[in-house]
N, C-alpha and C positions, 0 to 999 in steps of 0.2 A: 787696756781692759776697762770695760764699762762698769762704773760703780752704781750702787743703788741710787745715789743722788743724781747721777747722770740720767738714769732711766726715769726717775720722778720728773726731772726737768723736761725730758722728751715728751712724757705723757701730758704735762702741762702745756707744752707748745702744740701738741696734737689737738688739745681741746680748743686751741685758737686756730685750728686748721692749717698748721704748718706742715707742708708736704715733706720738706727735708728732714724734719724731726721724725715724721712717720717712717721715712725710709731708713733713717739711722736706727730707730727702734726695731724695725724689722731685721736689719742686719745684726743687731746686737742680741736679739732674743729668738729668732725664728728656729734655730737649731734645737734649742732647749724645748720650745713649745711643740715642735714637730715630734720630738722624741716622746713627750708626754702623750700626744695623740696616738702615736704608733704603738706605744705600750698598751694603751687602753683598747684600741680598735684591732690591733694585729692585722691591719690591712693598709698597705701603703697608699692606695688611691683614695680611700676614705679619709685617712689621716691628712692627706694633702688638701682635700675639700674642707675638712674641719679647720685646718690652719687658715685657709682663706676666710672662713666665717669668723675666726678669732680676730683677725686684723680688721675685718669690716666692723666687727663689734667694737674694737678698740677705737677705731676712727669715729664712730658714732657716739660712743659712751665715755670717751676720755674725760669729759667734764664731770663725770660721776665718780671718778677716782678721788679718794680722799687720803691725804697723807696721814697715816696713823702711827707712824714709827716702825711699822713692819716693813719688810722688804717689798718693793714694788713687784719683784719677781713672784712673790707669793700671790699677789692679785692676778698677775698674768697666768701663772701656772694653774690657779684655781679656775680661772676663766676657761683655759684650755681643757682642763680635766672635765669640767662640767659640760662643756659643749661636746666633748668626745663621748662622755657617758650618755648624753641625750641622743647622740647619733646611734650609739650601741643599742639603746632601748627602742629606737624606731626601726631597727632592722626587721625585715619580714622573715628572712632566713639567715642563719649564720653564714658568713663568708670566710674564705681563707685567702691569704695572700698568695700570689702566684708562686712564690718560692715554696709554699707548703702544700700545694695541691698534690694529691696522690695520683699517680699515674694509673688510669683506669684501663689501660690496654690489656687485652687478654693474653695471659702468660702461657696459656696452653699451647702445645706444639700444633703446627698446622698439619694438613693431610700429608704433605711430602715428608715432614719430619717423622710423623707416625709410621709411615710406610717404611722409612729407613730403619727406625727403631724396631719395628716388627721383623724386618729382614735380619737385623743383627741378633735379635732374640732367638730367631730360628737357627741361625748359625751357631750360637753359643749352645743351644740345647742339643743340636746335632753333635757337637764336639763333646758335650757332657755325656751323651749316650755312648761314646767310644770308651769312656772310663769304666772301670769295674763299678758295680752298683754301690759297694760300701765306700769306695773312694769318692764317687760322685756325691753321695750323701754327705760325707765329711766336708767336701768343698762347699756344698750349699749351706750346711749348718755353720761353717766357719765364716764364710764371706757374705752370706745373706742373712743369717740369723744371729751372728755375732757370738756364737759359742766359742769358748776358749779351747786351746789345745788339750788342756787337762780334762775338760768336760767331754770332749770328743774321744779322747783315749779311753776314758771310763765307759762311755757309751758303746764303743766298738770293741772293748776288751783287749786293747793293745797297749804296750808301753808308750809313754809320752814321746820319747824320741822316734819311735816308729810312726806315730801320728804326724810328727813334724815332717818326716821323710815322705809319707803318703801325700801330704798337702803340697810339699815342694815339687815332687815329681808330677803330681796331678796338674799343678799350674803350668809346669813346663810342657806337658802333653797338650793342654788346652791352648797354650800360646802357639805351639807348632801347628796344631790343627787349624787355628784361626788365621795363620799366615799362609796356608795353602791356597 
């Protein structure tokens, strides 16, 4: 595990243009800094670009890092956060990560599906016409309007169990009609 003292030493060596220290700092800190950028920007490709800017800035400005007793990660995270916020402010339009893009495809059925649905509706209506008018009305109200058996029984002036029988037998007749 890399300690704050190790990171401070790497930054000091980077100020002297030590490539191996730069590589070690990248390995030790890039995940954390990328996470900061990704949280701010919510866009993977922009976060990757900002991460590159961060390390370019570290390479060029390592000599400006002053040991203050605070964690050197605080300096790096502040740098990452500020650059990510700068990128966020310069966006012309808000962007979304590929994972969060809404599918804009048209969900409406195509002409073939509409023709099939229309044909099915016509078959169902023809079968409904074979039922007695009161029973067809009860089926429509129960299964299309959501009325309860109790409400239907009161509407049609029949006992509750009679309404249940009407609906059960009507559904059986509809099934038989639709399978012909």
